[in-house]
N, C-alpha and C positions, 0 to 999 in steps of 0.2 A: 522584563518578563523572562522567566526561566522556562524553557521548553525542554521536556524530557520525553523519551519513549520507553514504554514498559511492555514487555512481552506478555502475550496472552499465555496463561499457564493453567495447569490442572488445579493447582492450589487456590487460585483466585478466579476461576472461570465464571462462577455464578455472579459475584459482584461486578466483574469486568463486563460480562454479557449484559447485565442490567443497564449499566452506563451506556454501552454501545447501542443496545436496542432502543433505549429512550432517546438518544441523540438521532438515531435513524428515523424514528417516528416523527420527531420534530422537524427534521430536514428532508422528509420523504419527497416532497415536490421538487426540491433542488437535485436530489440524488437519483431519482428514478430514471431519467434519460441516460445516465452514465453507468449506473451500477445495477446489475440484475437483482442483487440481494436486497435492494431497497424496497422492492415491490412484492416481497413475499411475506408470509406470516411469521410470527415470532419463533415458532418451533422450527421451521425450516432455516431461519436465520441462525438459531442456536446450533443446528446441525452444521451449518456453514463454518461457524467459529470452531466448534468441537472437531470437525474433520481436519481443519488446518492444524490444530494442536496435535492431534493423533498422527497425522501424516508426517509432520516434522519430527516427532519422536521416533516413528518407525524408520525414518531414513538414517538415524544414528545406528540402527542395527543393520540395515541393508543399504549400503553406501550410495548406490547409483540411482536411487529413486528421486525424481524431482519432488520438491515440497513447496508449500506456501507458508511463508512466515508472516505473522500478523502482530502488530504492535498497537498499543493505545498511545495517543499523543496527549500529554498533560502540559498545560500552560499554567504556571504558578500553582501546581497541584490539582487543577480542575480539568475534567475531561474536555478535550478540545478537538478530538477526532481520532481517526485511525490511519495507519500507513502500513504497507506491506510489500513484500517481494513474492511474486508468484513464479512458479516453474523454475525455481532455483535448484541446482543439483551440484553435488560435489565435483563432478568433472565437466560440467557444462560451461562454467565461467561466465554465465549471463543470468539475468533475472528481469522480470517485468515489474516495474514500480507502479503502485497505485496509492492514492491518497484521498482522504476525505477530511475536511475541516468544517466544524460546525459554523453556522452563520454568525454566531456571536464572535468567533475568533477569526473570521475571514478578514483579510486585509491587514492583519496585525503581524505579518511575517512568520506566523506559526508554521505554515507549510514549508517555507524556505529553511527554517531551523530544523524541522523534522527531516527534510530531505538530506541535509548535511549529516544528521545523525544516522540515517539509514545507509548513507554512502560509507560512513565509517564502519558500520556493522558489516556491510557487503565486502569492503576491502579486507577485513579480518577473516572473512570466509572465502577469500580468493576469488570473489566474483569480480570480473574485470569489465563487464559491459552491462549497463543498466539501460533498459529501454522503457518507454511509456507510450501509451496510445491515448489520444484525445479526440473528441469530436471536433470537427472543423468549427462549429459554432461556440465551443466552450472557451471563450476568450480568457477567463481567469486561469484555467489550467495551462493554456498556451503561453500566456505571459509569465506565469510562475516557472514553467520549465525553461523558457528562454532566459529568464533572469538567473537561473541556476546552471547555466552553460550547457544545456541540452541542445543538441542540434536537430533540426527538422530533417529527417532522412527520406521519408516516403509519404505519399498521399495516395490513398486508395479508397474504393467504395466498399463499405461493409454491407453486403447483401442482406444479412439477417436483420440488421437494425435499420436499414435504409438510410444510412448517413455516410458522409465523407469522413474518413478517419485519417488522422495524422499520426505518424510514428516518429517519435523522438528518440535520440540515442546519446549516451554519454559513456566514454571510456574512463574508468577510474584507475588510480594506482593502487595496487594491492599491497597489503602489509603481510606480516607473518600469518601463516595458516593456523587457524584455530578450529579444532574438530570437536 
């Protein structure tokens, strides 16, 4: 199986959003406890994607703004999920990882391959530390992060969602800076 990540872009935002929105609707029950954007209407979800693309483009002009970078995961050319880095910044050297894989591709190591690709991207952008948050009950995410050498660093209560949240961390080696 060939796993690739594709950036959300202005050029392809409508077809990319259609794939994303369709997959979110099909997987809504699985996603809603973990992602706020899974339980909103399509227009708000489109604004979520569009704002990520706009914010990332704006940071190329104004260097120190944090941005969110979103990618589509493709397995053998087929939509398999999304992955992203949130709150990345040119001078922060850290970002938060999030990932969603469709039910059809769960368990096929698509998430692990995607994480490796996003870590390569992050190292090119001089991001040295990637962290992820998971619910205590989300065993699939916990196992996937542990398998990809993320270390459990912190356990805390999330007051707003009324869950115990685990914070995972991984330091990666950076490559040459790409701006």
